[in-house]
N, C-alpha and C positions, 0 to 999 in steps of 0.2 A: 472350470477355466483351463484352457490350454495355453501353451506358450505364445501362440500367435493370435489368440482371440480372448478378449477380456473386457470388463466394464470398468470405467473410472469416473469418479464423481468429485466435483468441486462445488464449494459454496461461496456466496458473497453476502455481505450485509450492507444496508444503505447508510447514508450519512446520518440518519436519525436513529440508528441502533445506538443503545446507551454507550457501548465501548467506543463507537466512532464519534459520538458527540465529544467524548473525552480526548480522543486523538486530535480532533479538530481544534479544541481549545488549547491543548498542549502545543500544537504546531503554530497556532496564533501567537503564543508566548514567544516561541523561537523567532518568528517573523518580527514581532514587536521589538525585540532586542537587536536582531541583526539589521533592522532598518535604521537603527540609531548608531550601531557600532558593528561593522562587518565581522569583527573578530571577538565578539562577545561569546561567553560560554554559558550555555543553557542546558539544564536537565530538569524538565518540568513534567510532573505526573499530575493527573487530574482524576478526581472522583466525582461522580454525579449520581444523585439519588432523588427521591421525591422533593422537588422544588429546592434543591440545594446543590451547589458546586463547590468543591474544595481544591485549591491549587497548592501543590507542595513541590519543593525541589531546590536546586542549587543554581545560583546565578553569579557570573562575574562580568561586569560591564556597566553600561550607563544606568542611572537611576530612572525608573519609571514609576510615576505616582500610582499608588494602589487603586485609587478611584479611576484613573485612566484605564488601568488593566481590567478592572471590573466592568467598565463600560464596553471594552472590547470583547469580554466574555459574553455579555448580553447581545452584542451584535452577531456573534457566532451563532448563538441559540436562535436568534431571530431569523437569521439567514437560512438555517436548517429547517425552520418552520414550526418551532414549538411555542405555542401560546395556549396551553391547555391548563386545566385546573391543577393537575398534578405536576406540571413542569412548564413554566412560562418565562420567556425572556424578560418580561416586565417585573415579575415578583419573586423570582428565585433568589434565595440567600446565597451570596458568593463570598467565600473566604480565601484569602491568599496567605500562604505560609512559605514564601520563597526566601531563601537565605543565601549567604555567600558560599561560593564553591570552596571545597576543602583545599587548603594550601598544599597538602600532600599530593593531591591529584594534580594541581597546577604545576608543581615542581617536576612531575614526570612528563607532562604534556608540553610545557613551554619550551621553546628553543632558547638556548643560552650558550654563549661562547662557541665552542666547536660542536655542541650538541644540537642536532636538528630537532624540529618538533616531533614529539612522540605520539603514539596512538593513545586515545583517551581511555582505552580499556583493553584487556585481553579478550580473545574470543576467535570464533571462526565465522566466516560469512560466505554465502553462496550467491552465484549469479547463474542464470539459465536462459536459454533461448532455443526455440525450435520452429519448424516451418508449418506448424498446424494452422496458424492464422497469419494474416498479412502483417500484423504487428509483432510476429514472431513470439507469440505466447501460446501456452497450452490451451486448447479449445474450450474445455469445460469451464475454466475460470474466466476466460474471455467472455463467454456468453452469459455466465452468471452475473458478471459486473454489468454488462450492457443492458440486460433486462431492468435492473434496478436504477441504473443511471438515466435511462430514458423515462422511466416512471417518475423519477425525481424531477427531471426537467419539466415534464408536463404538469406535475403537481404544482410546481412553483409558478408556472405560467397561468395556472387556473384552468387548464384544459382537463386535468384529471381531478375531478371533484369528489370529495368524500374519502379520499385515500390520505392517510396521515404519514408522518415522516419515518416511522420505524418499520423496516421491511428486511426480509431475508430471501435469498433465492438459492437454488441448488440444481445443478444440471448433471445428469448421468449420460455417458456416451459409451457406445460399443466401439472398441478398437479392434482392428484386424491388421496383423503384422506391423503394429506400432502406429497405424494411421486411424484417426477418428472417422468412423463411417456413418453412424446415425445417432441421434439423440433417442434414448430409450425411456427417460423419465425426467420430469421437471417438478420442482417444489417451489412454490412462492407463498410466503406468509407475509401478509402486510396489515399493518394497523389501519383501521378504518373508523369512520364516524358511526355512532350508534344508530343512525338512520338507515344504514345499508345492511341488507341481509346477505346471506352467503351467496345466493345466486347473482345478486347485483355486483358483488365484489369480483366474482368470477368473470362476469361480462366485462368489467372494467379492466381486468388484468390480462385476459387472454390475448388481446391485440399486441401487447408488448412482447409476447413470445414470437409472433410472426415478424415483428419489426426487428427483432434482435438476432434471429437465427435463420440462416439460409433455408429456403424451402426444401432443397434436396436432403437436408439433414433431419427434417421433421415430417417428411411426407408420410411416413409410416407410424407416426406417434399417435397412439390411441388416447382418447380423452380420459380413459380410466387410469392412465399413467401420468396425468397432469394433476398435481395436488395443490389446491389453492386453500389456504387457511384450514389445514386438516382438522384442527380442533373444533372448528365451527364458527368461531368469531375471534377477533383480535382487536378489542376496543381499547383496553388499558395497555399502553406501550411506552416506549422510551424510558428514561430514567425513573419514571413513576412506576413502571411495571417490573424493572430489573435494574439493579445498580450497575453503573458503568465505570470502567477503569481504563486508563491509557495502556496500550500495548498488549491487549488480550486477543487481537485478531491478526496475529503475524502470518498465518497461512493465507488468510484472505488478502493480506497486504502484498503477498509475493506471488507464488505460482500455484496456489490451490492444492498443494500437496504433490504436484507433479515433479518437484525437485526438493532436495533437502533444504532445511532452514537451520541457521546456526543457533537460533534461540533468542537473539536479542531483538527487541522491538525497535522501530524507527522513530515514531512520533515523539515530539517533545525534546529531541536531542539536536544540538548544534553539530556541524560537520566534522568537528574534531573527534566525535564519537564514531569509531569505525563500525560499530553496529549498523550505523546508517550509511556513512560515506563509502565504506568498503563494499557493502552490499550493492550500492549504486554502481560503483565502477566495475564490479564483477559482472553485473548485468550488461553494462556498456561493452565490456570486452567480449562477452559471450554473444551479444546481439550482433556486433560487427563481424565476428567470425562466421556466424550463420548467414548474415546478409551478404558476405563475400562469396558464398557458395562452397566454402571449404568443408562444410559439414551440415547435415540436416538438423543437428541439434548439438548443443555444447553446454557443459556444466563446468563452472569455475569455482574453486574453493580457495579462499585466502585465510591466512591465520596471522594473528598479531599478538604482541605482548604490550602491556601498558608501559608507556614511556619509551618504547623502542620504535624507531622511525620506519624501518623496512619490514615487510611481511616476513614471517618466519618460514612460510611455505606458500607455493602457488601450485595448485593442482588443476589439471585440465583433463576432461573426459569428453571425447567426441562420440558420435554414433559408431556402432561396431564396424560398419563398412569403411569408416574413415579413420580408424584408430592408428593406422600406420602414419598418419600425418601429425600425431600428437607432439612428438619431439620438436618438429619444425615449427608448429604453432606456438609451443611453449617458448622456444627461442625468440620468436618474433614478439611475444608479449614482453619478455625480459628486455629486449632491445628498444622497444617503442613506447612503453608505458612506465611512468614513475608511480609506483603503487604505495609510496609513502603517504601519510596523512596530508602533508602539505601538497604533494604532487597531485593527489586525487582532488583536493579542493580547488587547486588552480586549473587543472584539466577540465573540470566540470562546472567551474564557476559557482561553487556551493556556498560561498560567504555572502549570500543575498537572501532577501525575504521572499523565498519561493516555495515555502513548504505547506501552507494551508491546503492547497489543491490536492496534495498527496494523501490526505487523511481519509479519503473515501474513494472507492472503486479502484483501488490498487495503485501501488507505486510504480508498477511496470506495465508496459503495453499502452502507454499514453502518448499523446502527440507532443513532441518538444516545441516549445514556444520561444519567440524572439526575446522575451523578458528573462529567459534563463530557466523557466520551469521545465522540468523533465528533460534536462540536458543530457542525462544518461541514456535517453532513448534515441539519440542521434546515431546514424550509421556513417559518420563522416570519416571513420578510420578503416572501413572495410577493405580498401585497396591494399592495406598492409598485408592482408592475408590472402590476396590473390597472387598466384604464381605468375 
């Protein structure tokens, strides 16, 4: 590998991956509470294994009947597509172990007197944007997500028959001078019915490669560098094949390894938790900087202390050719963005039941919707960074 030529790989996992099943259920719990009380506090972890789901965590807000919550869990599993012997929305045993939030945490986070609302935890959060794709995401993770998302859409419509919910993808690209030039290998592992052999699975999956990746990027891709179910079969999958936990796919959730990650997961957390909300606003700021044309790429780091309202530090890194603009960009961020937990929530409208769709196919690089979902993907502040 030379400095100007290298390979880079990112992976994605489908909504039926065991960990993503758990992320979806945890975000459903967040939405359930926020829909009743916009300022509810939620930190929900989910475990899923063979025909069993366990919820645990801390809540402060309205009372929701356990049976109602259990029914919502079943609806999540049904929507994902699981009605298998080892994991079914109809028969899974579901336990809830949610309890009141610690008063010590509440004391630090709540606003009181002259004290503004503080961060829900300490930590560092990153946001990133680059010009590799139209949604300003790194290309390998963008294409990895798209393959699985299109497969899932057709599976749910009944167009893609015999393919089950649990899938993974991986895309490797050759970069030259920091620009993705070609795809050099693709891996797709997908759960399938016992009626399908390896050849049939390949025949079903291959079209999603050409639907997801521009022709000029795969025109030289040899069939021997496309790996579909390399083990030979993938019949036992989902939580029956592997235990799932909330928050174990944080690189899939963000930039596929193309940018740092602070370490905190997103799913299952209300927006007072800066693990989630500050990562969203860091992406928002970085994306607007790149959308403005100020730089081809931008990395933002924010740091917080529990109970403290303002970030302890704001770090900005632009592409090498634009690094002389860094101080000016940093000044514009300081002047135009309130990066306190309250400021972030109000700027992005985060106290709404908008989180279930984030649980699969990435929290970033998505289309912002009128109902407030993916508000951090808007580029309505780009004019701030245009001279």
